[in-house]
GUDRENMI-646574 format. One line per field, with one value per residue: residue number from 1; x, y, z of N, C-alpha, C in turn. Coordinates in nm, 3 decimals. Layout:
N
num <- NUM  ...
nx <- X  ...
ny <- Y  ...
nz <- Z  ...
cax <- X  ...
cay <- Y  ...
caz <- Z  ...
cx <- X  ...
cy <- Y  ...
cz <- Z  ...
END
This chain:
151
num <- 1  2  3  4  5  6  7  8  9  10  11  12  13  14  15  16  17  18  19  20  21  22  23  24  25  26  27  28  29  30  31  32  33  34  35  36  37  38  39  40  41  42  43  44  45  46  47  48  49  50  51  52  53  54  55  56  57  58  59  60  61  62  63  64  65  66  67  68  69  70  71  72  73  74  75  76  77  78  79  80  81  82  83  84  85  86  87  88  89  90  91  92  93  94  95  96  97  98  99  100  101  102  103  104  105  106  107  108  109  110  111  112  113  114  115  116  117  118  119  120  121  122  123  124  125  126  127  128  129  130  131  132  133  134  135  136  137  138  139  140  141  142  143  144  145  146  147  148  149  150  151
nx <- -3.591  -3.344  -3.419  -3.651  -3.581  -3.345  -3.213  -3.120  -2.927  -2.835  -2.544  -2.507  -2.385  -2.396  -2.313  -2.068  -1.855  -1.931  -1.900  -1.627  -1.533  -1.620  -1.475  -1.220  -1.215  -1.256  -1.021  -0.784  -0.490  -0.490  -0.511  -0.761  -0.768  -0.655  -0.858  -1.068  -0.972  -0.916  -1.178  -1.306  -1.193  -1.244  -1.524  -1.584  -1.422  -1.477  -1.751  -1.826  -2.028  -2.180  -2.310  -2.512  -2.580  -2.811  -2.939  -3.276  -3.342  -3.106  -2.757  -2.519  -2.426  -2.270  -2.124  -2.124  -1.943  -1.966  -1.817  -1.794  -1.627  -1.405  -1.380  -1.367  -1.177  -1.309  -1.567  -1.851  -1.968  -1.919  -1.911  -1.847  -2.053  -1.880  -1.812  -1.656  -1.600  -1.705  -1.844  -1.918  -1.973  -1.842  -2.024  -2.225  -2.229  -2.306  -2.587  -2.767  -2.721  -2.526  -2.621  -2.880  -2.741  -2.627  -2.858  -3.005  -2.803  -2.799  -3.067  -3.056  -2.855  -2.959  -3.168  -3.026  -2.937  -2.745  -2.599  -2.448  -2.273  -1.975  -1.677  -1.409  -1.156  -0.898  -0.678  -0.637  -0.861  -1.084  -1.340  -1.438  -1.478  -1.675  -1.878  -1.947  -2.027  -2.255  -2.393  -2.459  -2.263  -2.052  -1.743  -1.501  -1.225  -0.886  -0.590  -0.252  -0.054  0.287  0.576  0.892  1.137  1.327  1.657
ny <- 1.616  1.433  1.191  1.106  1.044  0.878  0.581  0.424  0.141  -0.115  -0.289  -0.602  -0.962  -0.974  -0.713  -0.680  -0.641  -0.375  -0.222  -0.267  -0.159  0.140  0.182  0.171  0.399  0.601  0.553  0.534  0.456  0.186  -0.122  -0.324  -0.583  -0.568  -0.432  -0.607  -0.814  -0.661  -0.571  -0.844  -0.878  -0.654  -0.668  -0.871  -0.825  -0.557  -0.527  -0.408  -0.221  -0.146  0.092  0.145  0.392  0.455  0.555  0.518  0.423  0.328  0.337  0.243  0.495  0.585  0.543  0.459  0.381  0.197  0.140  -0.064  0.086  0.042  0.278  0.646  0.933  1.227  1.129  1.030  0.771  0.447  0.134  0.274  0.410  0.435  0.642  0.558  0.595  0.774  0.825  0.982  0.943  1.201  1.353  1.340  1.459  1.719  1.708  1.634  1.357  1.249  1.332  1.186  0.913  0.951  0.992  0.748  0.588  0.690  0.615  0.349  0.291  0.423  0.253  0.053  0.126  0.316  0.640  0.829  0.927  0.906  1.031  1.113  1.331  1.446  1.720  1.913  1.878  2.059  2.062  1.799  1.872  2.080  1.913  1.738  1.925  1.998  1.779  1.765  1.687  1.783  1.938  1.817  1.827  1.915  1.759  1.704  1.424  1.288  1.135  0.976  0.782  0.546  0.441
nz <- -0.969  -0.795  -0.699  -0.827  -1.089  -1.035  -0.856  -0.557  -0.446  -0.250  -0.290  -0.400  -0.453  -0.740  -0.825  -0.807  -0.998  -1.080  -0.873  -0.811  -1.046  -1.006  -0.774  -0.859  -1.024  -0.844  -0.674  -0.830  -0.818  -0.758  -0.850  -1.043  -0.959  -0.698  -0.567  -0.582  -0.421  -0.186  -0.125  -0.090  0.163  0.365  0.357  0.488  0.747  0.827  0.782  0.553  0.346  0.021  -0.172  -0.470  -0.711  -0.978  -1.293  -1.335  -1.595  -1.692  -1.675  -1.398  -1.207  -0.998  -0.659  -0.301  -0.023  0.343  0.632  0.948  1.208  1.484  1.627  1.563  1.499  1.659  1.679  1.861  1.913  1.962  1.849  1.526  1.239  0.919  0.659  0.394  0.113  -0.142  -0.464  -0.788  -1.123  -1.343  -1.509  -1.378  -1.133  -0.870  -0.858  -0.677  -0.628  -0.461  -0.215  -0.228  -0.204  0.046  0.227  0.208  0.317  0.571  0.651  0.653  0.858  1.087  1.153  1.222  1.485  1.506  1.572  1.434  1.169  1.020  0.854  0.630  0.491  0.269  0.370  0.158  0.015  -0.093  -0.240  -0.154  0.122  0.091  -0.010  0.197  0.394  0.265  0.278  0.541  0.728  0.992  1.061  1.240  1.315  1.207  1.094  1.072  1.007  1.138  1.066  1.172  1.056  1.205  1.232
cax <- -3.527  -3.274  -3.498  -3.749  -3.506  -3.236  -3.242  -2.996  -2.953  -2.749  -2.452  -2.520  -2.294  -2.398  -2.289  -1.915  -1.778  -1.962  -1.841  -1.486  -1.508  -1.633  -1.351  -1.112  -1.251  -1.216  -0.891  -0.701  -0.382  -0.511  -0.548  -0.892  -0.756  -0.651  -0.987  -1.147  -0.906  -0.943  -1.318  -1.318  -1.140  -1.314  -1.677  -1.559  -1.353  -1.532  -1.896  -1.818  -2.154  -2.175  -2.455  -2.499  -2.685  -2.819  -3.064  -3.381  -3.354  -2.999  -2.630  -2.475  -2.328  -2.188  -2.139  -2.058  -1.927  -1.951  -1.768  -1.807  -1.496  -1.431  -1.378  -1.321  -1.163  -1.431  -1.705  -1.884  -2.015  -1.842  -1.826  -1.907  -2.058  -1.774  -1.820  -1.529  -1.569  -1.831  -1.788  -1.995  -1.897  -1.836  -2.116  -2.359  -2.215  -2.396  -2.731  -2.838  -2.703  -2.449  -2.737  -2.925  -2.678  -2.623  -2.991  -3.021  -2.726  -2.865  -3.177  -3.013  -2.773  -3.024  -3.243  -2.946  -2.916  -2.630  -2.643  -2.383  -2.205  -1.841  -1.621  -1.274  -1.133  -0.769  -0.690  -0.651  -0.972  -1.175  -1.452  -1.514  -1.524  -1.787  -1.999  -1.978  -2.121  -2.416  -2.471  -2.501  -2.160  -2.004  -1.611  -1.463  -1.079  -0.787  -0.486  -0.145  0.020  0.414  0.660  1.027  1.185  1.431  1.727
cay <- 1.587  1.313  1.071  1.081  0.942  0.790  0.503  0.367  0.004  -0.196  -0.386  -0.766  -1.019  -0.960  -0.606  -0.663  -0.574  -0.240  -0.172  -0.251  -0.018  0.262  0.212  0.198  0.541  0.694  0.529  0.460  0.380  0.068  -0.228  -0.392  -0.708  -0.533  -0.369  -0.727  -0.866  -0.593  -0.591  -0.958  -0.886  -0.574  -0.703  -0.986  -0.783  -0.443  -0.543  -0.313  -0.242  -0.074  0.116  0.195  0.488  0.450  0.603  0.418  0.344  0.332  0.269  0.270  0.609  0.618  0.439  0.503  0.248  0.239  0.015  -0.031  0.087  0.030  0.417  0.742  1.063  1.332  1.081  0.988  0.657  0.320  0.145  0.396  0.374  0.543  0.670  0.510  0.654  0.824  0.882  1.001  0.994  1.350  1.412  1.310  1.549  1.837  1.710  1.587  1.205  1.217  1.337  1.062  0.824  0.953  0.981  0.605  0.516  0.721  0.531  0.202  0.282  0.456  0.156  -0.050  0.172  0.419  0.778  0.932  0.882  0.964  1.032  1.201  1.383  1.504  1.855  1.998  1.848  2.144  2.002  1.698  1.938  2.132  1.829  1.697  2.012  2.023  1.646  1.780  1.677  1.885  1.913  1.790  1.864  1.904  1.727  1.633  1.325  1.289  1.002  0.955  0.641  0.503  0.356
caz <- -0.861  -0.831  -0.660  -0.923  -1.201  -1.002  -0.753  -0.495  -0.404  -0.192  -0.356  -0.400  -0.527  -0.883  -0.857  -0.764  -1.093  -1.097  -0.753  -0.861  -1.151  -0.945  -0.669  -0.954  -1.075  -0.705  -0.637  -0.965  -0.797  -0.694  -0.965  -1.022  -0.881  -0.559  -0.533  -0.558  -0.308  -0.055  -0.088  0.001  0.319  0.423  0.384  0.607  0.863  0.876  0.760  0.457  0.249  -0.073  -0.263  -0.612  -0.765  -1.112  -1.354  -1.333  -1.724  -1.742  -1.613  -1.256  -1.214  -0.864  -0.554  -0.187  0.088  0.468  0.723  1.073  1.264  1.624  1.677  1.459  1.558  1.663  1.694  2.003  1.913  1.933  1.707  1.435  1.080  0.849  0.489  0.352  0.000  -0.228  -0.592  -0.890  -1.241  -1.353  -1.565  -1.268  -1.002  -0.835  -0.912  -0.579  -0.631  -0.348  -0.109  -0.242  -0.155  0.195  0.285  0.192  0.401  0.703  0.695  0.692  1.007  1.205  1.175  1.298  1.620  1.487  1.601  1.363  1.035  1.023  0.727  0.641  0.337  0.276  0.399  0.053  -0.104  -0.068  -0.311  -0.050  0.242  0.063  -0.025  0.328  0.451  0.204  0.323  0.680  0.805  1.079  1.075  1.395  1.349  1.123  1.150  0.987  1.077  1.089  1.108  1.167  1.047  1.301  1.178
cx <- -3.471  -3.328  -3.620  -3.676  -3.393  -3.266  -3.105  -3.039  -2.836  -2.678  -2.468  -2.407  -2.263  -2.331  -2.136  -1.832  -1.808  -1.892  -1.691  -1.452  -1.516  -1.537  -1.239  -1.083  -1.202  -1.055  -0.818  -0.562  -0.391  -0.558  -0.695  -0.872  -0.698  -0.760  -1.058  -1.086  -0.936  -1.094  -1.360  -1.278  -1.224  -1.469  -1.687  -1.533  -1.439  -1.691  -1.916  -1.947  -2.120  -2.312  -2.450  -2.630  -2.683  -2.946  -3.147  -3.388  -3.198  -2.891  -2.619  -2.388  -2.253  -2.201  -2.098  -2.044  -1.918  -1.895  -1.801  -1.671  -1.480  -1.432  -1.358  -1.302  -1.259  -1.552  -1.734  -1.940  -1.900  -1.910  -1.907  -1.929  -1.973  -1.786  -1.677  -1.486  -1.693  -1.773  -1.914  -1.937  -1.926  -1.961  -2.249  -2.341  -2.285  -2.535  -2.815  -2.813  -2.631  -2.553  -2.820  -2.888  -2.673  -2.750  -3.024  -2.936  -2.750  -2.956  -3.147  -2.939  -2.846  -3.114  -3.154  -2.888  -2.796  -2.676  -2.568  -2.332  -2.083  -1.770  -1.468  -1.254  -0.987  -0.783  -0.698  -0.773  -1.087  -1.319  -1.537  -1.551  -1.656  -1.907  -2.030  -2.061  -2.239  -2.480  -2.499  -2.394  -2.107  -1.844  -1.566  -1.324  -1.006  -0.658  -0.366  -0.053  0.170  0.459  0.787  1.085  1.310  1.522  1.786
cy <- 1.453  1.182  1.035  0.998  0.860  0.708  0.459  0.240  -0.034  -0.284  -0.513  -0.808  -0.995  -0.807  -0.579  -0.602  -0.426  -0.159  -0.169  -0.130  0.100  0.298  0.266  0.360  0.657  0.683  0.476  0.420  0.253  -0.026  -0.274  -0.506  -0.681  -0.502  -0.489  -0.790  -0.793  -0.583  -0.715  -0.937  -0.776  -0.604  -0.793  -0.921  -0.648  -0.415  -0.415  -0.327  -0.122  -0.042  0.178  0.297  0.486  0.518  0.509  0.341  0.341  0.271  0.320  0.393  0.682  0.522  0.525  0.364  0.288  0.102  0.058  -0.020  0.099  0.185  0.518  0.876  1.159  1.282  1.030  0.857  0.559  0.212  0.244  0.351  0.497  0.526  0.659  0.570  0.688  0.882  0.880  1.022  1.163  1.403  1.400  1.406  1.660  1.827  1.623  1.398  1.182  1.216  1.226  0.939  0.839  0.934  0.832  0.538  0.558  0.644  0.398  0.182  0.350  0.348  0.054  0.006  0.283  0.544  0.885  0.842  0.961  0.959  1.112  1.232  1.446  1.653  1.939  1.966  1.932  2.100  1.889  1.772  2.025  2.038  1.760  1.800  2.017  1.879  1.664  1.732  1.785  1.860  1.914  1.824  1.861  1.873  1.672  1.527  1.335  1.163  1.019  0.820  0.629  0.410  0.259
cz <- -0.880  -0.796  -0.728  -1.049  -1.155  -0.890  -0.697  -0.428  -0.356  -0.277  -0.314  -0.477  -0.679  -0.907  -0.826  -0.872  -1.105  -0.993  -0.774  -0.937  -1.098  -0.855  -0.746  -0.983  -0.972  -0.672  -0.745  -0.935  -0.778  -0.821  -0.913  -0.942  -0.725  -0.503  -0.482  -0.428  -0.180  -0.016  -0.018  0.155  0.386  0.440  0.489  0.753  0.918  0.852  0.643  0.380  0.142  -0.116  -0.373  -0.654  -0.924  -1.162  -1.378  -1.479  -1.776  -1.648  -1.451  -1.279  -1.105  -0.764  -0.414  -0.101  0.241  0.533  0.845  1.130  1.412  1.685  1.554  1.527  1.552  1.670  1.839  2.027  1.914  1.942  1.621  1.300  1.014  0.733  0.423  0.215  -0.082  -0.351  -0.715  -1.017  -1.279  -1.405  -1.472  -1.118  -0.992  -0.882  -0.800  -0.560  -0.498  -0.209  -0.103  -0.179  -0.008  0.263  0.285  0.309  0.545  0.754  0.747  0.854  1.119  1.237  1.257  1.452  1.604  1.513  1.513  1.250  1.024  0.888  0.756  0.497  0.363  0.298  0.280  -0.046  -0.067  -0.123  -0.205  0.062  0.215  0.047  0.093  0.400  0.398  0.257  0.463  0.796  0.883  1.073  1.224  1.412  1.220  1.137  1.043  1.065  1.031  1.139  1.078  1.147  1.138  1.247  1.276
END
């Protein structure tokens, strides 16, 4: 079982480099420097928290982060705890580590008085949709946004 050989811990100041490394793996179009700058702002403005999952005898292999948003579409609580990102290195996927991260996050936010955890995923990311369903999330709606520049 994942919890027997892996552990989850809250990111602390000494974990910042690992958090940035994993953010860059999830969002590679953003530079490490931009991730570092964004983290500083998000931690202050949205109470962003990160969690790392690691082999008890080895490296960090994944992370998740949650912010507090004023609201989220399809959710009933305001403000709301929002899963901003979750990532596991390829070799560690489908082993229950995502669930381990989500369960730790749930415990912490229930203790803070939150009644739901919200998230999103791109419309075409079926793997993420399946993972969210396995973790107990219910889909609330699908949407495509449009914009028209005005000259």
